Each structure stands twice: as C-alpha cells, then as structure tokens.
TORBAPA-910721 format. One record per residue (C-alpha): residue in three letters; x, y, z. Coordinates in steps of 0.25 Angstrom, whole numbers, plus 5000, padded with zeros to 4 digits. Layout:
N
ALA  X  Y  Z
...
//
This chain:
666
MET  5000  5000  5000
GLU  5005  5014  4996
ILE  5006  5023  5008
VAL  5003  5038  5004
ASN  5007  5049  5014
VAL  4996  5059  5014
GLY  4999  5074  5017
THR  5014  5072  5016
THR  5020  5081  5005
VAL  5034  5079  5000
PRO  5041  5092  4998
THR  5045  5094  4983
LEU  5057  5101  4978
ILE  5053  5112  4969
PRO  5063  5117  4958
ILE  5062  5132  4958
LEU  5070  5142  4948
LEU  5076  5154  4954
GLN  5077  5167  4946
HIS  5086  5177  4955
SER  5095  5189  4955
SER  5086  5197  4946
GLU  5074  5207  4948
TRP  5060  5209  4944
VAL  5058  5219  4932
SER  5043  5218  4934
GLU  5033  5211  4942
SER  5034  5199  4933
LYS  5048  5200  4927
PHE  5060  5194  4933
VAL  5072  5195  4924
ASN  5087  5193  4923
PHE  5088  5183  4934
LEU  5097  5171  4938
VAL  5092  5157  4939
ASN  5093  5147  4950
GLY  5085  5135  4956
VAL  5081  5129  4969
LEU  5073  5117  4974
ILE  5063  5120  4985
ASN  5054  5111  4993
SER  5039  5114  4989
ASP  5034  5115  5003
CYS  5045  5125  5008
SER  5042  5138  5016
TYR  5045  5152  5012
ASP  5058  5153  5020
TYR  5063  5140  5015
PHE  5060  5144  5001
VAL  5067  5157  5002
ASP  5079  5150  5009
GLU  5081  5140  4998
ILE  5081  5151  4987
TYR  5091  5159  4995
LYS  5100  5147  4996
GLN  5099  5144  4982
LEU  5103  5158  4978
GLY  5114  5159  4988
ARG  5108  5170  4996
ASP  5102  5172  5010
SER  5091  5180  5016
ILE  5101  5189  5024
THR  5108  5195  5013
SER  5097  5194  5002
ALA  5082  5196  5001
MET  5074  5188  4991
GLU  5061  5190  4984
ILE  5055  5178  4977
LYS  5044  5179  4966
TYR  5039  5171  4954
THR  5030  5172  4943
VAL  5019  5163  4938
LYS  5018  5168  4924
ASP  5025  5178  4915
GLY  5019  5192  4918
TYR  5013  5189  4931
VAL  5018  5196  4943
ALA  5028  5189  4952
ILE  5023  5181  4964
PRO  5032  5183  4977
ILE  5036  5172  4986
TYR  5036  5177  5001
ASN  5030  5167  5010
ASP  5026  5152  5012
MET  5013  5153  5004
SER  5020  5160  4992
VAL  5031  5148  4992
ARG  5020  5138  4993
LEU  5012  5144  4981
TYR  5025  5144  4973
MET  5029  5130  4976
GLU  5015  5125  4972
MET  5016  5132  4959
LYS  5030  5125  4957
LYS  5025  5111  4961
LYS  5015  5112  4949
ASN  5027  5116  4939
LEU  5041  5111  4943
ASP  5047  5117  4931
ILE  5059  5125  4937
THR  5056  5137  4927
GLU  5042  5139  4932
TYR  5040  5149  4942
PRO  5054  5153  4945
LEU  5057  5161  4957
CYS  5062  5175  4955
ILE  5071  5179  4966
THR  5075  5193  4969
LEU  5087  5195  4979
LYS  5091  5207  4986
THR  5102  5210  4995
VAL  5099  5214  5010
TYR  5108  5225  5014
SER  5113  5226  5029
SER  5109  5238  5037
VAL  5109  5244  5051
GLU  5097  5244  5061
CYS  5089  5257  5062
SER  5075  5262  5064
TYR  5067  5263  5051
SER  5054  5260  5044
SER  5053  5251  5032
SER  5044  5247  5021
TYR  5044  5234  5013
LEU  5043  5235  4998
GLY  5042  5222  4990
GLY  5053  5215  4998
ASN  5062  5227  5001
LEU  5063  5233  5014
LEU  5063  5248  5013
ALA  5068  5256  5026
THR  5064  5270  5028
THR  5067  5281  5038
SER  5057  5287  5047
ALA  5056  5298  5037
GLY  5052  5288  5026
ASN  5066  5289  5018
LEU  5070  5276  5011
LEU  5082  5271  5018
ALA  5086  5256  5014
THR  5081  5243  5009
THR  5083  5229  5011
SER  5076  5217  5005
VAL  5068  5207  5013
GLY  5063  5194  5009
LEU  5048  5193  5014
GLN  5035  5199  5009
CYS  5025  5206  5017
GLN  5010  5205  5016
ASN  5008  5219  5018
VAL  5019  5229  5015
GLU  5014  5240  5023
GLU  5014  5232  5036
VAL  5029  5230  5036
HIS  5034  5241  5045
GLY  5042  5243  5058
THR  5045  5230  5065
ASN  5041  5221  5053
ILE  5052  5227  5045
ILE  5062  5224  5057
GLU  5057  5210  5057
MET  5059  5209  5042
MET  5073  5214  5043
ASP  5076  5204  5055
ASN  5071  5192  5047
HIS  5077  5195  5033
VAL  5089  5203  5035
LYS  5094  5197  5048
LYS  5095  5210  5055
ASP  5105  5216  5046
LYS  5106  5230  5047
ILE  5101  5240  5037
GLU  5109  5252  5033
ILE  5099  5264  5033
LEU  5102  5274  5022
LYS  5097  5287  5028
GLY  5089  5297  5019
ASN  5081  5293  5006
CYS  5086  5282  4996
ILE  5101  5284  4994
ILE  5106  5282  4980
ASP  5118  5275  4984
ASN  5110  5265  4993
PRO  5113  5251  4988
GLN  5099  5248  4990
HIS  5093  5260  4984
GLU  5090  5253  4971
GLU  5083  5242  4979
ILE  5074  5253  4986
ALA  5070  5259  4972
GLU  5068  5246  4966
ALA  5059  5241  4977
ILE  5050  5253  4977
ALA  5050  5253  4961
LYS  5045  5239  4961
LEU  5035  5243  4971
ILE  5029  5253  4962
CYS  5032  5246  4949
ASN  5017  5242  4947
LYS  5013  5256  4947
TYR  5018  5258  4933
THR  5014  5245  4926
ASN  5002  5253  4920
PRO  5008  5266  4913
LYS  4995  5273  4915
ILE  4997  5273  4930
ILE  5003  5285  4936
TYR  5012  5283  4948
THR  5021  5295  4950
GLN  5033  5298  4959
THR  5024  5305  4969
ASP  5015  5292  4970
ILE  5028  5284  4973
MET  5032  5293  4984
SER  5018  5294  4990
ASN  5016  5278  4990
MET  5030  5275  4995
LYS  5028  5285  5007
GLN  5014  5280  5010
GLN  5016  5265  5008
TYR  5031  5263  5013
GLY  5034  5276  5020
ILE  5046  5279  5010
ASN  5049  5293  5006
LYS  5053  5295  4991
SER  5057  5307  4984
ASN  5052  5311  4971
ILE  5064  5307  4963
LYS  5065  5294  4970
ALA  5051  5291  4967
TYR  5054  5294  4953
ARG  5066  5285  4953
THR  5057  5274  4959
LYS  5047  5276  4948
GLU  5057  5275  4937
LYS  5063  5262  4944
ALA  5049  5256  4944
LEU  5046  5260  4929
GLU  5060  5254  4926
LEU  5056  5241  4933
LEU  5043  5240  4926
ARG  5046  5245  4912
GLY  5061  5243  4911
ILE  5072  5254  4907
PRO  5067  5262  4896
ARG  5080  5261  4888
GLU  5080  5246  4889
SER  5066  5246  4883
TYR  5071  5249  4869
ARG  5080  5236  4869
LYS  5068  5228  4870
LEU  5061  5234  4858
SER  5066  5223  4848
GLY  5061  5212  4857
HIS  5047  5219  4859
LEU  5045  5220  4844
TYR  5050  5206  4842
MET  5040  5201  4852
ILE  5029  5209  4845
ASN  5031  5202  4832
MET  5032  5189  4839
THR  5019  5190  4846
ASN  5011  5198  4836
PRO  5016  5193  4822
GLY  5013  5203  4811
SER  5017  5215  4819
VAL  5026  5226  4814
THR  5037  5231  4823
ARG  5048  5240  4819
LEU  5060  5245  4827
HIS  5069  5256  4821
LYS  5082  5260  4827
SER  5093  5270  4825
GLU  5107  5267  4820
ASP  5112  5266  4834
GLU  5101  5256  4838
ARG  5092  5266  4845
PHE  5077  5265  4845
MET  5070  5274  4835
TYR  5056  5268  4831
VAL  5048  5256  4835
PHE  5035  5252  4827
ILE  5024  5242  4831
ALA  5012  5237  4824
LEU  5006  5225  4830
ASN  5000  5214  4821
ALA  4986  5216  4827
SER  4987  5230  4823
ILE  4991  5227  4809
ILE  4980  5218  4807
ARG  4970  5228  4814
TRP  4974  5238  4804
LYS  4967  5230  4792
TYR  4954  5232  4799
CYS  4955  5246  4804
TYR  4950  5259  4797
PRO  4962  5264  4789
ILE  4965  5276  4798
ILE  4977  5276  4806
VAL  4980  5287  4817
VAL  4995  5290  4820
ASP  5001  5298  4831
GLY  5013  5300  4839
THR  5015  5302  4854
PHE  5027  5304  4863
LEU  5033  5294  4873
LYS  5037  5298  4887
SER  5047  5287  4890
SER  5062  5290  4893
HIS  5065  5289  4878
ARG  5053  5296  4873
GLY  5049  5294  4858
THR  5036  5294  4852
MET  5025  5283  4849
LEU  5018  5283  4836
THR  5005  5276  4834
ALA  4996  5272  4823
SER  4981  5269  4827
ALA  4969  5264  4819
GLN  4958  5258  4828
ASP  4969  5256  4838
ALA  4984  5258  4839
THR  4989  5251  4827
ALA  5004  5254  4827
TYR  5014  5261  4836
ALA  5028  5265  4836
VAL  5039  5272  4845
VAL  5048  5282  4839
ASP  5058  5293  4843
SER  5049  5305  4840
GLU  5038  5309  4830
ASN  5046  5313  4818
ASP  5045  5311  4803
ALA  5054  5299  4804
SER  5047  5292  4815
TRP  5033  5294  4809
GLU  5038  5290  4795
TRP  5044  5277  4801
PHE  5031  5274  4809
PHE  5022  5276  4796
GLU  5032  5266  4788
MET  5030  5256  4799
PHE  5015  5258  4800
ARG  5015  5256  4785
GLN  5023  5243  4785
ALA  5014  5237  4796
PHE  5000  5242  4791
GLY  5002  5246  4777
GLU  4991  5255  4771
LYS  4976  5254  4770
LYS  4966  5260  4760
ARG  4960  5273  4765
MET  4971  5274  4776
CYS  4972  5287  4784
ILE  4982  5292  4794
VAL  4977  5301  4805
SER  4987  5309  4814
ASP  4990  5323  4819
ARG  4997  5332  4810
HIS  5011  5329  4815
ALA  5021  5332  4803
SER  5029  5319  4805
ILE  5016  5310  4804
LEU  5011  5318  4791
ARG  5025  5316  4785
GLY  5027  5301  4789
ALA  5012  5297  4784
SER  5014  5304  4771
ILE  5027  5297  4768
VAL  5023  5283  4772
TYR  5008  5284  4769
PRO  5008  5294  4757
GLU  4995  5289  4752
VAL  4987  5288  4765
SER  4978  5299  4770
HIS  4984  5307  4782
CYS  4973  5314  4791
VAL  4975  5322  4803
CYS  4968  5321  4816
ILE  4957  5332  4816
PHE  4960  5335  4831
HIS  4975  5337  4829
LEU  4971  5346  4817
TRP  4962  5354  4826
ASN  4972  5356  4836
ASN  4982  5362  4826
ILE  4971  5371  4821
LYS  4969  5376  4835
LYS  4984  5379  4836
GLN  4984  5386  4822
PHE  4972  5395  4824
ASN  4969  5399  4838
LYS  4955  5406  4837
ASN  4941  5400  4836
HIS  4944  5386  4840
ASP  4930  5382  4845
ARG  4924  5386  4832
LEU  4935  5380  4823
ARG  4935  5367  4831
GLU  4920  5365  4827
VAL  4922  5368  4813
PHE  4935  5360  4811
PHE  4930  5347  4817
ALA  4917  5348  4809
MET  4925  5351  4796
ALA  4934  5339  4799
ARG  4922  5330  4801
ALA  4914  5335  4789
TYR  4909  5324  4779
LYS  4905  5333  4768
ILE  4913  5344  4761
GLU  4902  5354  4761
ASP  4902  5353  4777
PHE  4917  5354  4777
ASN  4917  5367  4768
ARG  4906  5373  4777
LEU  4914  5371  4789
MET  4927  5376  4783
GLU  4920  5389  4780
ASP  4915  5389  4795
MET  4930  5388  4798
ASP  4934  5399  4789
SER  4924  5408  4796
ILE  4931  5405  4810
ASP  4946  5405  4805
LYS  4950  5405  4790
ARG  4964  5401  4793
VAL  4960  5386  4797
ARG  4956  5383  4783
GLY  4970  5385  4778
TYR  4976  5377  4789
LEU  4966  5365  4787
PHE  4968  5365  4772
GLN  4983  5365  4774
VAL  4981  5352  4783
GLY  4973  5346  4772
TYR  4958  5344  4773
GLU  4959  5329  4770
LYS  4967  5327  4782
TRP  4956  5331  4792
SER  4943  5332  4785
ILE  4934  5320  4783
VAL  4928  5326  4770
HIS  4941  5328  4764
SER  4948  5316  4769
ILE  4953  5306  4759
VAL  4950  5294  4768
ASN  4938  5292  4778
ARG  4943  5295  4792
SER  4931  5301  4798
MET  4932  5291  4810
VAL  4946  5295  4813
MET  4947  5310  4813
THR  4957  5311  4824
SER  4969  5304  4830
ASN  4961  5300  4843
ILE  4965  5286  4842
ALA  4980  5290  4843
GLU  4977  5299  4855
SER  4970  5288  4862
LEU  4982  5279  4860
ASN  4991  5290  4865
ALA  4982  5291  4877
ARG  4982  5276  4880
ASN  4998  5275  4879
ARG  5001  5288  4886
GLU  5007  5282  4899
ALA  5013  5271  4891
ARG  5022  5281  4883
GLU  5030  5283  4896
LEU  5035  5268  4895
PRO  5048  5263  4889
ILE  5046  5259  4874
MET  5045  5244  4877
SER  5034  5246  4887
LEU  5027  5256  4878
LEU  5027  5247  4866
ASP  5022  5236  4875
TYR  5011  5245  4880
MET  5007  5249  4866
MET  5006  5234  4862
ASN  4998  5230  4874
LEU  4988  5242  4871
VAL  4986  5238  4857
MET  4984  5224  4862
GLU  4974  5229  4872
TRP  4966  5237  4862
ASN  4966  5226  4852
ASN  4960  5216  4862
THR  4950  5226  4867
ASN  4945  5229  4853
ARG  4945  5214  4849
MET  4936  5211  4860
THR  4927  5222  4857
ALA  4926  5218  4842
MET  4923  5203  4847
SER  4912  5208  4856
THR  4906  5218  4845
PHE  4892  5213  4840
ILE  4889  5224  4831
ASP  4893  5225  4816
ILE  4902  5237  4818
GLY  4912  5243  4828
GLN  4906  5250  4840
LYS  4911  5264  4836
TYR  4905  5263  4822
HIS  4892  5257  4828
GLU  4890  5270  4836
VAL  4892  5278  4824
LEU  4881  5270  4817
LYS  4872  5272  4829
GLU  4874  5287  4829
ASN  4872  5288  4813
SER  4859  5279  4815
TYR  4854  5288  4825
LEU  4856  5300  4816
SER  4849  5294  4805
GLN  4836  5292  4812
LYS  4829  5304  4807
MET  4834  5303  4792
THR  4825  5299  4780
VAL  4830  5289  4770
LYS  4825  5289  4755
PRO  4831  5278  4746
SER  4836  5281  4732
THR  4841  5267  4729
ASP  4845  5255  4737
TYR  4858  5262  4741
VAL  4855  5277  4740
TYR  4847  5284  4750
VAL  4843  5298  4753
VAL  4843  5302  4768
MET  4837  5314  4773
ASP  4841  5319  4787
ALA  4833  5327  4797
LYS  4836  5340  4790
LYS  4832  5334  4776
ARG  4846  5334  4771
ARG  4848  5324  4760
ASN  4859  5313  4761
ILE  4861  5302  4751
VAL  4867  5288  4756
TYR  4873  5278  4746
MET  4873  5265  4754
GLN  4880  5257  4744
LYS  4892  5267  4743
ARG  4891  5270  4758
GLU  4890  5284  4756
CYS  4882  5296  4761
SER  4881  5310  4756
CYS  4885  5315  4770
LYS  4898  5307  4768
ARG  4898  5301  4782
PHE  4895  5287  4776
GLN  4907  5286  4767
VAL  4917  5293  4776
ASP  4914  5286  4789
GLU  4911  5273  4782
ILE  4899  5271  4792
PRO  4884  5274  4788
SER  4881  5289  4791
PRO  4867  5293  4797
HIS  4861  5294  4783
ALA  4866  5280  4780
MET  4861  5275  4793
ALA  4847  5280  4789
VAL  4848  5272  4776
LEU  4853  5260  4783
ASP  4841  5261  4793
TYR  4831  5263  4781
THR  4837  5251  4774
HIS  4839  5242  4786
MET  4853  5240  4783
GLU  4865  5237  4793
ALA  4874  5249  4795
PRO  4887  5241  4798
LYS  4887  5236  4783
TYR  4889  5250  4779
CYS  4901  5253  4788
SER  4916  5252  4785
ALA  4921  5238  4787
HIS  4931  5244  4797
TYR  4919  5247  4806
THR  4914  5233  4806
LYS  4914  5223  4817
GLU  4922  5213  4808
TYR  4933  5223  4806
PHE  4933  5226  4821
LYS  4936  5212  4824
LYS  4946  5210  4814
THR  4953  5223  4818
TYR  4956  5216  4832
GLU  4956  5201  4829
VAL  4972  5200  4830
PRO  4977  5201  4844
VAL  4989  5208  4849
ASN  4998  5197  4856
PRO  5005  5202  4868
LEU  5020  5201  4871
ARG  5025  5191  4881
ASP  5033  5195  4893
GLU  5046  5201  4889
THR  5054  5191  4897
THR  5049  5180  4888
TRP  5053  5186  4875
ASP  5061  5177  4866
LEU  5069  5187  4857
PRO  5078  5183  4846
THR  5093  5188  4846
LYS  5090  5197  4835
VAL  5080  5205  4843
LEU  5088  5204  4856
ASP  5100  5210  4848
ASN  5092  5222  4842
VAL  5097  5234  4850
VAL  5088  5245  4852
LEU  5093  5257  4860
PRO  5084  5268  4866
PRO  5083  5281  4858
ILE  5091  5293  4862
VAL  5081  5303  4868
LYS  5081  5316  4861
GLY  5079  5330  4867
LYS  5079  5335  4881
PRO  5072  5327  4892
ARG  5058  5332  4894
ILE  5046  5330  4903
LEU  5037  5320  4896
THR  5022  5323  4897
LYS  5012  5312  4898
SER  5004  5317  4887
ARG  5004  5327  4876
ARG  5001  5342  4879
LYS  4986  5345  4876
GLY  4983  5359  4870
LEU  4973  5368  4877
TYR  4962  5365  4867
GLU  4962  5350  4871
TYR  4958  5354  4885
LEU  4948  5364  4880
TYR  4940  5354  4871
THR  4938  5343  4881
GLU  4923  5344  4882
THR  4914  5335  4873
VAL  4907  5343  4862
THR  4892  5341  4861
CYS  4884  5344  4849
GLY  4872  5354  4851
LEU  4864  5348  4840
CYS  4864  5333  4842
GLY  4869  5333  4856
LYS  4880  5323  4854
GLN  4895  5324  4858
GLY  4907  5326  4850
HIS  4903  5337  4840
ASN  4896  5350  4840
ARG  4885  5357  4832
ARG  4894  5360  4820
THR  4899  5346  4818
CYS  4886  5339  4821
ARG  4883  5329  4810
ASN  4872  5322  4818
ALA  4863  5335  4817
GLN  4865  5336  4802
ASP  4862  5321  4800
ASN  4849  5323  4808
//
C-alpha cells in the first residue's frame, strides 16, 4: 500500500534570473543591467529571500540598500517585493513558469553612507531616507531596504528604528544648509525626488510647475526647495521620463524603420546635412495613404513652431484627419518644397485636387513648384486678418461683406457685394484682385471647395498637439502616430455604427435643406427638369440628372440644395443618391478600414546593423535663446470677435442678415 503524507509540502528550489547594477529609466523599463542567477526555496521568508540575493551578488545590508522589483508583462508598471506576502506572490508565479528568463528580478543597489548622530526630522521617499533640519532644509540621504504602507506616517522614532535596523547605527554626516552640489549624495537626492514626481509628466497636457513641486515637497515631506532646485528637479524628472533631447535624434532611424515594419506601405524619409546633422523627417502612415483615396480631394497644409530645446517647425497636411506630418528646421522655401515633394511621392495627385493654406510665401512657392497644375486656395479667415492689417477702418462693415462675398454662389451676388464693399473702402477691391478672386471666392474657384473654406482642421490639429510640441523629437513623432491611430480607430468605430446612408455631417445639411424646402412649390417640366418657386415667388430650375440647380449650390456643394430637396420630396426619391460619393457611408467605412498598427516597446526592437550605424546628430540651434511661448500670439481682433453671431431673419447662429441664405430660399 502506498502511503501519502497529506499536508506536507517539500520546498522547491526556484531558479531566478537577477538583473542588477542598473537603473529604471521609466516605471516599466530597466536597461543596461548585468546578469546573475540564484536558487531560492519556494517557501522562504522575505528576510531569507533578501539575504540569499545579497550573498549571490557579494553585497551586504550594512553597506548596500537593495530595491527589488519585477514586471509581469512588457509595458506594465514594475511590482516591488518588500514583505513576506510579496515574496509568496512572486514564488507562486515562478512555480507556474520555471523558465529562468521569465519574471527576472530587477535589483537596484545603492551605497549606504556613514554618518554622525544628531537631532533631525526625516521623510521616506520610495526607498530613500531624506534627512532635513528643523528649518526644513534638505541635508543628506541614505537608502533603506524596506517599504512602508503609509509614507506620511514614517517620522521621528520610526526613522531612528529604521536607521537602527538597516544601517546598524552607522552615523550620518549632516551637510548643513540646502542641498550642496559637492555632496556625494546630491545626485541621489535629486533623482529620488525626480522619480517621485515623474508620473506628473506622463501626459503632456498636465501642467506641473516648479511652484507645484516646491509646494508639494513642503506640504508632504517638509522639504524646502528653492525655485532653481525645483526647476532642476523637474528637468531631471523629464529626462528620466523622456530621455535626453539630443539623444532622441540618434533613435530616429530605428523609429522610421519600425514604422515601415509594423505598417508596410508607409512612406518615411529622413534628410541629413553633409555633416550628418538632422534637417528634415517626413512620415505618412499606410493607413493615411489608403485613406486619401476616399477623401474629398482638398488638403490643408500648415506649419507650427516647436518648443523643445532644439526648436524647429512641424509641417502638417490634413484632409479629414492628419494625413502626413514632418519636422523641419524652419518654415522656409527649401523645407516646404521638400515637404511637398515627399507628399507627392506618398499621395500623388487626384483629380480636382485643391491645396488650402494661409498666405505664407514659402507655401505658395513650394506648392507652385511641386504641384503647378493643382489649384491653391487661401483660408478666408487668414485673408480677412490680412485685410484688417492693411485697412484699419470700418472693420465691422467690411467683415460682413467680405465673408458674404467669399461664400456667394452666383456671380451677380458677388458683384453686388463688391459694389457694397466699394462704398465702404475702395482700396479693398484692388487688394483682393491682387490676391486673386479664384483663391478665396466660391463663385470664381476652379474647384469645389465650399465645404473647406478655412484651415480650421489644421488649427484643430495644432491645438491638440500644443503641449506635445515641447517633447523631444522621438516623443513628438510617437505622440503624432498615436494621435493618428486614436482618430483612425474612433472614426472607424463611428463608421461601423452608422445606420444612415450618408455621413452625419452631411445628413445634418440634408435635414436643414429639407426644412428650408417645405414652403417651396414644384412644377415638373420633364422627368429630370423641374421649376421650383420659393416663398418669394422666385423661379429656380433644377436639373436632377445633371445634379445642377440655378442657385449653383447643388453642383458646388455636391449635395442637394433646398430647391433640389423640394424636388426629391415631390418625386419621393432618396436624397443620398444625389450626393457626392465622398459623403456616403461606404466611402466613410473604406476611409478608415485600414488600422494604424502601434509600435512595440523600444526595448524589444530588433534593428539591422545598417539602421544602427545610421548616425543622426542633433541640429545646430540658430539664433539667440528666446522664451518659447505656449501658443501663437493672438491679435486684438481675435479677442473682440468671440461671440457667436445670430441672424436676425432666420434666428440661426453662424451668420447674419446680410449673409443669410435661408431667408432667400424661403
């Protein structure tokens, strides 16, 4: 008979890989380590566990403080081991996977400095003991090898007990006054506090200033820090989180290589100077290139300054979303011409394509060289700002007339409004003629751009990445890729959940036009030609087969006008069939059907030698140092016109009596 001992467990020796003599560069990254190994009983206590590791590494608890952590998955925050329960949890995980390379322990070792006994108060920061004077000045630091459940409860006698237990009553040399630069532990103090506040800067949109650091250190730990030391602590935290800015350029080749590996079909270009210094980088993801096939052929380009230590400018091209982006040295003729050349290589040219921008001279020049056959239009809001600067009288009256003139669909309406402008200020006509009517007026435009009269999409993109423009170049490019990925996925989910035959934006236009058509009378001429009389008995002719209307809105907007909606209601036909294919649900789905695949963690990249050997040096910053503003300076006129305009005729917002088309249609 076989005898089984119930309840008796034979201890198992667990093979554990030790990664040591390094540091954490983030909450989940432990790099540049040495490797060792140890066998430890599975049912050991925390003290035994720590002692075995000390023995294997040839260190002891008197001269060294040890911090033990491990990660369960790439990208996950490291889990500390600090008591019996945490050891048991780790051992149970190792039992289920005895592969020595699984769940390696990341060991951080710090030297414990000797000192003299004195009266002081202390605080415990993530494994570091910070001693302060009664005035709150930071004096010295020592590392201790235990964790506390509540950091704020470690004061007074507890500190002394911790010292007795972990440094064996070795004496601490007190450095009087604030942190002294030649203090051998000064770097450890700064790093300890920097690690403590590191998580405050993971989101670029969160603002955590030097004042916040000084206030929190005083309130939570009783530490006095001067403004300059708080600034240095902040810089250290940013360095730990984002890396050194100049080192970011060295990783560019690897970043572009991984984009092409994870998103085949993407177009990435890196341009360097003769001395291997960074000049330009261009990125167009494969999902964006596929998306362009189904987007309305209008591209909005813009440039915005960067606020990192090496400055530069980010150039963007946007259709429905951000389509391509680049980082260049500055907005100049060479950079914009290079950007358009790269854009053409990636996206080519579409029929009835149009480029919209402000009137930056380098954009106009670059577009005319690379896309000479493509219409180039200007943002009417930027043009209006230029008019305000050129002519400093009667802005309120000029504003109404100018925007009505820009959005006029019929030439007779345009000419009438131009005469109204002449009566206000005759000089404006000459200025607008010099710009070119076809660049800003719907009725004179060579292409249909009535849906995109401004560069608002570029301004929205700039507003979204405003804080990210302070990041080093690698972090900035990673942020932009994640932003495109987020928008692509959000719009894909929206497209999949759409149950109407047309995009929501255009569905709202149809609803409004249908409402405006309710008081109209329809008289058929043929099966495809109809006469529509509005409320004021004005005659409009609609050609349904040609998708045209005498008011010009049907053919320009490529969506049924109020007169066409009256015909569709009369004939019981479906409106979406008479809309542009770019507005339909099918195109909406195809636009976002290709996902943006994310990049793996940088520590897992397998880069070929050719990429690793591609040297990219940081650019030389030109000009004198300057204070970098968070956003562009707004003119007084932008603050004056912040109220929403309401029409006195139809009661709707966004236009006034002069520009109201709803009243005319009714």
